[in-house]
N, C-alpha and C positions, 0 to 999 in steps of 0.2 A: 522483483518481479517473482509471484505466488508461484507456490509450488504446484505441479500437476492435482486436481481433483480439490481443488481450494479456490476459495473466492474471498476478495476483499470486501466487504460489508461494513462501513461505518467504522473505517479505520483498524479492523479486527480481520484477520485470516481465520477464517471456518471451514473446516474438512467436510468435503461431500462425497462420501465414497462413490455415492450412487450417480453422479455428474458424468454426461455424453457429451464428446466434443461433436459439434456440428459444423458442415460446411454449407453456405448459405450463396446462393445465386438469384438471378433475377431472370425470369423466363415468359417471353410473351407477358412482359408487364407484372407478372407476380412474383412475389418471393418462394423461393423452394430452397428445401431441408433437406440433407443427405446425412445419416447420425454416422459418423465414423470412427466410435467405439471409446473408449477410456484410454486410450494410450497417445499422450501430446503428441509426441513425436510421430506416430501413425498421423492423427489428423495435419499435422504441418505439410507433411510429404503429399496427402492426398488433396490440401489444399493447393498447395504448388503446383500438382499433377494435374488439376481441375484448369487453372487458370493458363498452363502451358498447351492444352489441348483447345481453350477459348482462343487464345491466340494462334494456333495453328490453323484454326477452323477461320480466320480474318475475324474475328470478335474481338470487340475493344475491353479490355480487363480494365476495370476502376477500383481503386481503393473506397474502403469503406471509413468515413469518420476523419480518426486523426492518420491514418495510411494512406489517404489521398494525393499528397505531398511527398511520399515517399518512392523513392525510385526503387523498380524491379530488379531482379538480376538479368533478366532477359531483356529487359530495356535497356539496362546499360551494357550488355554484349552488344547487341545490335546497333547501338549508338555508335560505339566502339568501332565495330567492324565498318562500318558505315564511314565512318570519321579518316580511317586509314587503308580502306581500298585502294584510293586513288594515289595514295603518296608512297606505297611500299610495294617491292617487286613481286608478283604473282606469288612468288615461291613464300615468301616470309607472308603474306595474308593466309594464304592456304593455312599453313602450318600454326598460327597465332588462333583460325577460325576453328580446325579439329581441336586446339588445346583448350578453347574456350566450350566446344561444343561436350567435351569430354568432362570439362568443371562443372558444365550445369547437371549433367546425366548424374555427375556422384554426389550433387550439392541438394539440401533439403530446405536449404532458405530461399524465402522468397525476395526479401528486399536486401540491398546490397549492402547496407549499412549494419544488417545482422551477420553480415561475414565478419569470423573472425580466423587468427593463428590456426586454432584447433580445424579449420574448415581446411586450409592449404593442407597440413599434415595428414589428415584424412585422405585428400587428393591423389597427395601422394598413394596413400594406400592404395587407393581405389584402385591406381594405375598399376599397380606392383600384382593385385590380388587377381586383376582381371587380363594380366598378360600384355599388356598396352606397352609399348614402347615409350617411354616420356618422351613428348614432343619437345623440341627445342624451346628453350628458354625456362622449361621444368627442373631443370639441372639444382638448381638454388635452392629448391626446396628441402 
């Protein structure tokens, strides 16, 4: 993967210090853009935030291009909770739901296949820094 502010053109990486990240979406059939600056991490977090806001508003969030077949973290959480709600005791379901809500809050990744060991370790640190008691099942992290 190219470094931030680099582009891959004709097989060569070119540095563009003037480059800026933008988040795009469709509104009333027109493509809209919002400049989110030069920090790649901020751009990813902003994109995820916009996607979560859209989902909360009841809108469908579709991937573009190569991302359309990828599973989002929020979709995976929804499916998992839906699948386990009926087969588990209410207390277990509630605990797992809370754990996943906290994980989603701490993780800036959009797609499930982006999550790595580092994200799990960051989640443990997030729980410590926020003073949240580690939910059941998080002890092994």
